[in-house]
C-alpha positions as CSV (number, residue, x, y, z in Angstrom):
1,M,-3.6,-20.4,-1.9
2,G,-7.1,-21.3,-1.4
3,Q,-6.3,-24.7,-0.9
4,F,-8.9,-25.4,1.3
5,L,-10.6,-22.1,1.8
6,P,-11.4,-19.9,-1.3
7,C,-11.2,-16.6,0.8
8,F,-7.2,-17.7,1.2
9,K,-5.0,-15.3,-1.1
10,A,-1.2,-15.4,-1.5
11,Y,-0.7,-12.5,0.9
12,D,-4.0,-12.0,3.2
13,V,-7.7,-13.4,3.5
14,R,-10.1,-12.1,1.0
15,G,-13.5,-13.1,-0.2
16,K,-17.3,-12.2,-0.9
17,V,-19.7,-11.8,2.0
18,P,-21.3,-14.0,2.8
19,A,-20.5,-16.7,0.4
20,E,-16.7,-17.1,1.3
21,L,-16.2,-15.2,4.1
22,N,-18.9,-15.3,7.0
23,E,-19.2,-15.2,10.9
24,D,-18.4,-18.9,10.9
25,V,-15.2,-18.4,8.8
26,A,-14.3,-15.8,10.6
27,Y,-14.8,-17.7,14.1
28,A,-12.4,-20.6,12.4
29,I,-9.6,-18.1,11.3
30,G,-9.8,-16.4,14.8
31,R,-9.1,-20.2,16.4
32,A,-6.4,-21.0,14.0
33,Y,-4.5,-17.9,14.3
34,A,-4.3,-18.4,18.2
35,D,-3.5,-22.1,17.7
36,E,-0.8,-21.0,15.1
37,T,0.6,-17.8,16.6
38,G,0.3,-18.8,20.5
39,A,-0.5,-14.8,20.8
40,K,-1.9,-13.9,24.4
41,R,-3.0,-10.4,23.6
42,V,-3.9,-9.5,20.2
43,C,-5.8,-6.2,18.5
44,V,-8.6,-6.3,16.1
45,G,-9.4,-3.4,13.7
46,Y,-11.9,-3.1,10.9
47,D,-12.4,-0.4,8.0
48,I,-15.9,1.0,6.4
49,R,-17.2,-1.8,5.3
50,L,-20.9,-2.8,6.7
51,S,-19.8,-6.3,7.3
52,G,-16.7,-5.3,9.4
53,P,-18.3,-5.2,12.8
54,S,-19.9,-8.3,12.9
55,L,-16.7,-10.4,11.4
56,A,-14.6,-8.7,14.0
57,R,-17.0,-9.5,16.6
58,A,-16.8,-13.5,15.7
59,L,-13.1,-13.2,15.2
60,S,-12.8,-11.9,18.8
61,Q,-15.1,-14.4,20.2
62,A,-12.9,-17.1,18.7
63,L,-9.7,-15.3,20.0
64,N,-11.4,-15.0,23.7
65,D,-12.3,-18.6,23.7
66,A,-8.8,-19.3,22.6
67,G,-7.9,-17.8,25.9
68,V,-6.6,-14.4,24.0
69,D,-7.2,-11.0,25.4
70,V,-8.7,-8.6,22.5
71,V,-7.9,-5.2,22.3
72,D,-11.0,-3.8,20.3
73,L,-9.7,-0.8,18.0
74,G,-12.7,-0.1,16.5
75,M,-12.8,1.6,13.3
76,V,-9.4,2.0,11.9
77,G,-7.0,2.3,8.8
78,T,-4.8,-1.1,8.3
79,E,-1.9,0.9,9.0
80,M,-3.5,1.4,12.7
81,V,-3.6,-2.1,13.7
82,Y,0.3,-2.1,12.2
83,F,1.1,0.7,14.8
84,A,-1.0,-0.4,17.6
85,T,0.6,-3.8,17.6
86,G,4.1,-2.6,17.5
87,H,3.6,0.5,19.7
88,Y,1.2,-1.1,22.8
89,G,3.7,-4.5,22.4
90,F,0.9,-6.7,21.8
91,D,1.6,-10.4,20.4
92,G,-0.4,-9.9,16.8
93,G,-3.1,-8.0,15.2
94,V,-6.0,-8.6,12.5
95,M,-7.3,-5.8,10.5
96,I,-10.8,-6.6,8.9
97,T,-10.7,-5.2,5.6
98,A,-10.8,-6.0,1.5
99,S,-9.1,-2.8,0.7
100,H,-9.8,-1.6,-3.0
101,N,-12.3,-4.6,-3.5
102,P,-15.8,-4.1,-4.3
103,P,-18.6,-3.7,-1.4
104,E,-19.3,-7.2,-1.5
105,Y,-16.1,-8.3,-0.4
106,N,-14.3,-8.2,2.8
107,G,-11.0,-9.9,4.2
108,M,-8.0,-9.9,7.0
109,K,-4.5,-9.0,7.4
110,M,-2.5,-10.7,10.1
111,V,0.3,-9.6,11.8
112,R,2.6,-11.5,14.7
113,A,4.4,-9.4,17.1
114,E,6.2,-6.2,16.3
115,S,4.0,-6.2,13.0
116,R,5.9,-8.9,11.4
117,P,3.6,-10.1,8.4
118,I,1.7,-13.2,8.0
119,S,1.6,-14.4,4.7
120,G,2.1,-17.2,2.1
121,D,4.9,-19.9,3.9
122,S,5.1,-17.7,6.8
123,G,1.8,-18.8,8.7
124,L,-1.1,-18.3,6.6
125,L,-1.1,-21.6,4.8
126,E,-0.9,-23.3,8.3
127,I,-3.9,-20.9,9.5
128,E,-5.5,-21.8,6.4
129,R,-5.2,-25.6,6.9
130,R,-6.5,-25.3,10.9
131,A,-9.3,-23.3,10.1
132,F,-10.2,-25.8,7.8
133,E,-9.6,-28.8,9.8
134,K,-11.0,-26.8,13.0
135,R,-9.3,-29.4,15.5
136,W,-8.4,-26.6,18.2
137,Q,-5.5,-26.8,20.6
138,R,-6.1,-23.8,22.8
139,S,-9.2,-22.8,25.1
140,G,-9.6,-20.6,27.8
141,K,-11.8,-17.4,28.8
142,G,-10.0,-14.3,27.2
143,S,-11.5,-10.7,27.6
144,T,-11.9,-7.9,25.3
145,T,-11.3,-4.1,26.1
146,K,-11.9,-1.2,23.6
147,L,-9.0,1.4,23.3
148,D,-8.7,4.7,21.4
149,A,-5.4,4.5,19.9
150,Y,-6.0,7.8,17.4
151,P,-4.2,10.1,19.9
152,D,-0.9,8.1,20.3
153,F,-1.2,7.1,16.5
154,V,-1.2,10.6,15.6
155,R,1.9,11.6,18.1
156,H,4.0,8.6,16.2
157,L,2.9,10.1,13.2
158,L,4.2,13.6,13.9
159,K,7.9,12.3,14.7
160,F,8.2,11.8,10.6
161,G,8.1,15.9,10.1
162,D,8.4,18.8,11.6
163,P,5.1,20.5,11.4
164,A,7.2,24.0,12.5
165,S,8.7,23.6,9.0
166,M,5.9,23.4,7.1
167,K,4.1,26.1,5.3
168,P,0.2,26.8,5.0
169,L,-0.1,24.7,2.2
170,R,-3.5,24.2,0.8
171,I,-4.3,20.8,0.0
172,L,-7.2,18.8,-1.4
173,A,-7.3,15.5,0.4
174,S,-9.7,12.7,-0.3
175,A,-11.0,9.6,1.5
176,G,-13.3,8.6,-1.1
177,N,-15.7,7.6,1.8
178,G,-13.1,5.5,3.6
179,A,-11.5,5.2,6.4
180,A,-8.6,8.1,6.1
181,G,-11.0,11.0,6.8
182,V,-11.2,10.1,10.5
183,A,-7.4,9.7,10.7
184,M,-6.9,13.0,8.7
185,N,-9.1,15.0,11.1
186,A,-7.2,13.5,14.0
187,L,-3.8,14.7,12.1
188,A,-4.6,18.1,10.7
189,R,-5.6,19.5,14.2
190,H,-1.6,19.4,14.9
191,L,-0.3,20.7,11.0
192,P,-0.5,24.1,9.6
193,L,-1.6,22.6,6.3
194,R,-4.8,23.8,5.2
195,I,-6.7,20.6,4.7
196,E,-9.9,21.0,2.2
197,P,-11.5,17.6,2.8
198,H,-13.1,15.5,0.2
199,L,-15.5,12.7,1.2
200,F,-14.3,12.5,4.6
201,E,-17.5,10.9,5.7
202,P,-17.0,6.8,6.1
203,D,-19.6,5.0,4.3
204,G,-19.6,1.2,3.6
205,N,-22.3,1.7,1.0
206,F,-19.3,3.3,-1.2
207,P,-21.7,5.9,-2.7
208,N,-19.1,7.7,-5.0
209,G,-17.4,4.2,-5.6
210,V,-14.6,2.0,-4.1
211,P,-11.9,4.4,-3.1
212,N,-9.2,3.2,-5.4
213,P,-7.2,5.8,-6.9
214,I,-4.9,4.1,-9.1
215,L,-8.0,3.6,-11.4
216,E,-8.8,6.5,-13.9
217,E,-12.3,6.7,-12.9
218,S,-11.8,6.6,-9.0
219,R,-9.8,10.0,-8.9
220,Q,-11.6,11.8,-11.9
221,G,-13.6,13.9,-9.2
222,V,-10.3,15.0,-7.4
223,E,-8.5,15.6,-10.6
224,R,-11.7,17.9,-11.7
225,L,-12.1,19.7,-8.7
226,M,-8.2,20.2,-8.9
227,R,-8.2,21.8,-12.1
228,E,-11.2,23.8,-11.4
229,A,-9.1,25.5,-8.8
230,H,-6.1,26.0,-10.9
231,G,-8.2,27.5,-13.8
232,R,-10.0,30.2,-11.1
233,G,-6.5,31.1,-10.0
234,E,-7.1,29.8,-6.6
235,P,-4.5,26.7,-6.7
236,F,-4.4,24.0,-4.1
237,D,-0.6,23.3,-3.4
238,F,-0.9,19.4,-4.3
239,G,-3.9,16.8,-4.0
240,V,-3.5,13.6,-2.0
241,A,-6.0,10.6,-2.0
242,W,-6.4,7.2,-0.3
243,D,-7.7,3.8,-0.7
244,G,-10.4,2.3,1.7
245,D,-8.2,1.1,4.7
246,Y,-5.2,4.1,3.7
247,D,-2.3,1.9,3.4
248,R,-1.8,3.7,0.1
249,C,-1.6,7.1,-0.8
250,F,-1.5,9.1,-4.1
251,F,-0.5,12.6,-5.3
252,F,-1.8,15.2,-8.1
253,D,0.7,18.2,-8.8
254,E,-0.9,21.6,-8.6
255,T,-2.5,21.5,-11.8
256,G,-4.2,18.4,-11.0
257,A,-2.4,16.0,-12.6
258,F,-2.2,12.7,-11.4
259,I,1.5,11.9,-10.3
260,E,2.6,7.8,-10.9
261,G,3.6,6.3,-7.7
262,Y,7.0,5.3,-9.0
263,Y,8.2,9.2,-9.0
264,I,6.5,9.4,-5.4
265,V,8.8,6.6,-4.5
266,G,11.9,9.2,-6.2
267,L,10.8,11.7,-3.8
268,L,10.2,10.0,-0.4
269,A,13.8,8.7,-1.0
270,Q,15.1,12.0,-1.8
271,A,13.1,13.4,1.5
272,L,14.7,10.9,3.7
273,L,18.2,10.7,2.5
274,A,18.4,14.5,2.6
275,E,18.0,13.6,6.3
276,S,20.4,10.8,6.3
277,P,22.4,10.6,3.2
278,D,24.1,6.9,4.0
279,H,20.6,5.1,4.5
280,T,19.5,2.2,2.8
281,I,16.3,2.3,0.2
282,I,14.5,-0.9,-1.1
283,Y,12.8,-0.4,-4.4
284,D,10.8,-3.1,-6.5
285,P,11.7,-4.1,-10.1
286,R,9.1,-2.9,-12.4
287,L,10.3,0.7,-12.8
288,I,14.0,1.4,-11.4
289,W,15.7,4.1,-13.1
290,N,14.7,7.3,-11.5
291,T,14.8,5.6,-8.3
292,L,18.5,4.6,-8.7
293,D,19.2,8.0,-10.3
294,V,17.7,9.9,-6.9
295,V,19.5,7.2,-4.4
296,Q,22.8,7.6,-6.0
297,R,23.0,11.5,-6.1
298,M,22.3,11.5,-2.6
299,G,24.4,9.3,-1.5
300,G,22.6,6.6,-0.6
301,R,22.3,2.8,-0.8
302,A,19.8,1.3,-3.3
303,V,18.7,-2.7,-3.1
304,I,16.2,-4.4,-5.4
305,C,13.2,-6.4,-3.8
306,K,10.4,-8.7,-5.5
307,S,7.3,-6.8,-5.3
308,G,4.7,-7.8,-2.3
309,H,4.6,-6.5,1.1
310,A,6.1,-10.0,2.5
311,F,8.8,-9.6,0.5
312,I,9.4,-6.0,1.0
313,K,9.2,-6.1,4.6
314,E,11.5,-9.1,5.0
315,K,14.3,-7.5,3.0
316,M,13.6,-4.4,4.8
317,R,14.8,-5.8,8.0
318,A,17.7,-7.8,6.8
319,E,19.0,-4.5,5.5
320,N,17.8,-2.3,8.1
321,A,16.6,-0.1,5.2
322,T,15.1,3.7,6.0
323,Y,12.2,3.5,3.7
324,G,11.1,0.8,0.7
325,G,8.7,2.0,-1.9
326,E,6.3,0.2,-4.5
327,M,5.0,2.3,-7.6
328,S,1.6,0.8,-6.4
329,A,1.6,3.4,-4.1
330,H,3.0,1.4,-0.7
331,H,5.5,3.0,1.0
332,Y,7.4,1.5,4.0
333,F,9.2,2.9,6.7
334,R,11.6,1.5,9.4
335,D,10.7,3.5,12.1
336,N,7.0,2.2,11.7
337,W,8.0,-1.4,12.0
338,F,9.1,-1.9,8.4
339,C,5.4,-1.4,7.7
340,D,3.6,0.4,5.1
341,S,1.6,4.0,5.7
342,G,-0.6,5.9,3.5
343,M,0.1,8.8,6.2
344,I,3.6,9.2,6.7
345,P,4.4,10.0,2.7
346,L,1.8,13.1,3.2
347,M,4.1,14.5,6.0
348,L,7.3,14.2,4.0
349,I,5.9,15.4,0.8
350,A,4.2,18.4,2.7
351,Q,7.7,19.0,4.2
352,L,9.7,18.5,1.1
353,V,7.5,21.5,-0.9
354,S,7.5,23.3,2.2
355,K,11.2,23.4,2.5
356,S,12.5,23.1,-1.0
357,G,10.4,26.2,-2.1
358,Q,9.4,24.4,-5.4
359,S,6.0,22.9,-6.3
360,L,5.4,19.5,-6.4
361,G,4.8,19.3,-10.3
362,T,8.5,21.2,-10.6
363,L,10.0,18.5,-8.0
364,V,8.5,15.5,-10.0
365,G,8.6,17.2,-13.6
366,E,12.3,16.7,-13.5
367,M,12.0,13.0,-12.9
368,I,9.2,12.8,-15.5
369,E,11.5,14.6,-18.1
370,R,14.6,12.5,-17.0
371,F,12.7,9.1,-17.5
372,P,9.2,8.9,-18.5
373,C,7.6,5.8,-18.2
374,S,4.5,4.3,-19.5
375,G,2.5,3.3,-16.3
376,E,1.1,0.2,-15.8
377,I,-0.4,-1.4,-18.8
378,N,-2.8,-4.9,-18.1
379,S,-3.4,-7.7,-20.8
380,H,-5.6,-10.6,-20.0
381,V,-3.6,-13.5,-21.6
382,A,-4.2,-17.3,-22.1
383,D,-1.3,-18.3,-20.6
384,V,1.0,-15.9,-18.2
385,Q,4.1,-18.0,-18.2
386,A,3.9,-18.6,-22.0
387,T,3.7,-15.3,-22.7
388,L,6.8,-14.3,-20.2
389,R,8.5,-17.0,-22.5
390,K,7.6,-15.7,-25.8
391,V,8.7,-12.2,-24.7
392,E,12.3,-13.5,-23.3
393,E,12.8,-15.1,-26.7
394,R,12.3,-12.3,-28.7
395,Y,14.6,-10.1,-26.5
396,S,17.2,-12.2,-25.5
397,D,19.8,-9.8,-26.5
398,G,18.9,-7.4,-23.7
399,K,20.0,-7.6,-20.1
400,I,17.6,-10.2,-18.7
401,D,16.8,-10.3,-14.9
402,K,14.3,-12.4,-13.4
403,I,13.8,-11.1,-9.8
404,D,10.2,-10.5,-10.2
405,G,8.9,-11.7,-13.3
406,L,10.9,-10.4,-16.7
407,S,12.4,-7.7,-16.6
408,V,14.7,-6.9,-19.9
409,E,17.2,-4.0,-19.9
410,Y,19.0,-1.9,-23.2
411,D,21.0,1.3,-22.8
412,R,18.2,3.2,-23.6
413,W,15.0,1.6,-22.8
414,R,14.0,-1.3,-20.3
415,F,10.7,-2.9,-19.3
416,N,9.3,-5.5,-16.7
417,L,6.5,-7.8,-17.3
418,R,5.2,-9.8,-14.7
419,G,1.9,-11.9,-14.3
420,S,-0.8,-11.5,-11.7
421,N,-1.0,-13.6,-8.4
422,T,-4.9,-13.9,-8.8
423,E,-6.0,-13.7,-12.5
424,P,-4.6,-14.6,-15.8
425,V,-3.4,-10.9,-16.4
426,I,-0.2,-9.6,-17.5
427,R,1.2,-6.2,-16.3
428,L,4.0,-4.2,-18.5
429,N,5.8,-1.1,-17.5
430,V,8.2,0.7,-19.8
431,E,10.6,3.7,-19.5
432,T,13.2,5.1,-20.9
433,R,16.1,7.7,-20.5
434,G,14.6,11.0,-21.2
435,D,12.5,9.5,-25.1
436,R,9.2,9.8,-25.3
437,G,9.0,8.8,-28.9
438,L,11.1,5.6,-28.0
439,L,8.9,5.4,-24.7
440,R,5.8,5.2,-27.1
441,E,7.4,2.8,-29.7
442,K,8.7,0.4,-27.4
443,T,5.2,0.0,-25.6
444,E,3.3,-0.7,-28.5
445,E,6.1,-3.1,-29.6
446,V,6.1,-5.2,-26.3
447,L,2.2,-4.8,-26.2
448,A,1.6,-5.8,-29.7
449,L,4.1,-9.2,-28.8
450,V,2.3,-9.6,-25.5
451,R,-1.4,-9.7,-26.8
452,S,-0.6,-11.5,-30.5
């Protein structure tokens, strides 16, 4: 991607402001989006980034000039654009966000009607070409109206849990100065949960760093507060943290230990299959054994899919899957227009902990013991494809799968190795069947080969 404009990536738009993305580029994208989709009514939202409002104005002006009526959602999370597009029956939606990129970045995530994703070859290349060429087909005088979607959004979220069955769990919730605090304040009023807010004030200056809890340095504050509370004998039941536009959420057990997203996929599959055992669950190829074990035990059907939101959403629609999970902490739900949500997992986990009578640490602890994993390990390499070939040759006696990068499976251990879409980085995930010694040994072995 980025053939014409450097801010166009494989799945969305993302670039430095103002060098790669500015009001002129936003205007061109708005006109191109209108021409490519034929949309008549489109909602627009933005996250806490300081450049968000001005980019939204330029985009909205472009849509108006193409004869499109704009519904301005104001400052929201990405899933609220997905929600509004689907719930109100708009022809499309655009969210202005750069997710977990540094403060000087911004971007756009675009959807069609029913919140169907626009990425790669599903229209994003055409929008890029049109924005570059600036030969507009449509013109008109569209209107812009404001809409507070929070009340309807909260009613939608409440369908995913039964507040009456939830205990008054004490939860540390960290928005990292992103947009999640606003949504959580709106939702928490309807739940019996005792939410302890942490960094709920939206601040595009990111005074405490960019919220990206997948990085150790980004979650240290939450881990420290939870450990301290545990040490005082006043533990939280669990912790939750979101990235800036809260389409990803991350969990911590009662001791403050970070839980790999892989095990949360298993837990959410378990929670949903407990309600409807015969449903389909979509999972990505990076780490799989725990998810397969859960789905099999609960009587569900598991279908593998290449990682990446466009692939997962497409596969979920094709299979009519109830839930799709990625170990990167993206969780997708059929009853959420097959889109990812950072708020729905909180509802489901709170309900699971309440109903089971077990701590979150106990619930995932069994999974971690049965299927320990390395977590994702990144390595910079000179040539991603050459590295993949070298590793495949070395492990050619294993069961090989290439749905997404290179997966190699043996009886007691397996690994997945895949290149980044955006940089010369290769990502390794290793898991074993209950053997931590083997996990260490094989992780070091594969890493040594990758980095040699």
